[in-house]
N, C-alpha and C positions, 0 to 999 in steps of 0.2 A: 650238242646236248646240254640242255640247262639242269640246275640242281633239282628243281621241281621234277623234272623228266627222269632223273636217275633214281630218286627214291622209290617211286612205283616199280622200276625195274628191279631194284634191290630186293624189294618185297617179294616181287614175283620169283625171284631166284631162290629166296629163302623158303617160299612155299613149295617150290619144285624139290629143294634139297629135303624138306620135311617129308614129302610123299616118297621120295626114294629111299629114305631111312625107313619108313612104314612098309614099304615092298621088301626091303632087305630083311626086315624082322620076320616077314611071314615065311621066308625060306626055311627049310628044316635042316639044311647042312650046306657046308661048302660056299657059303655067300658071305661077304663082308663088306663094310662100308668105312672109307676113309674120307674125313673132312678137314679141310684147311680152316681153322678158325679165325676169327677177326684179329685176335691178339697173336696170330703166328704160330700158334701151337697147332698139333693134329690131333683129332678125335678118331678112335678106331673103334669099331663095333662089330662083333661077330653076331650072325643070327643063329638061333632064333631068341629074340627078345632079351639078349644080354645088354648090360649097361656099357655106355661108351667108356673107354678109357683115354685120357688125355696125355698126350707125349710131346716132348720139347722139339723133337725133329721128326722129319718126315721118314727118315731111315728107321727110326725106332717103331714108329707105327707100323711100317712095312714088315719089320722083323716079327712084331708081334702077330700079324696077320699071314705070315709066310705059309702056313700049313692050310690056308683057305683056298678052295678051288677057284674061287671068283672074288676079285676085289674090285669094287666101284670106287674110284678116287674123284673126290670133288674138290677143286683147287681154286675155286672162284672167291 
């Protein structure tokens, strides 16, 4: 795979993550989203429409979301 082929793939993945975040935000309770960011930190967001909090470790993000019924983890 060439560099020019990777960039559209990365954009496609980012677009899918954005759509998942929008879906999670529509849930009324019990759903959360955890995303590995490009700098190695983790963003954790509870639904509905709560702002994402950034954590230095995956475990810290998991602990923050521990009371959520469903957690979607995106580690790409």
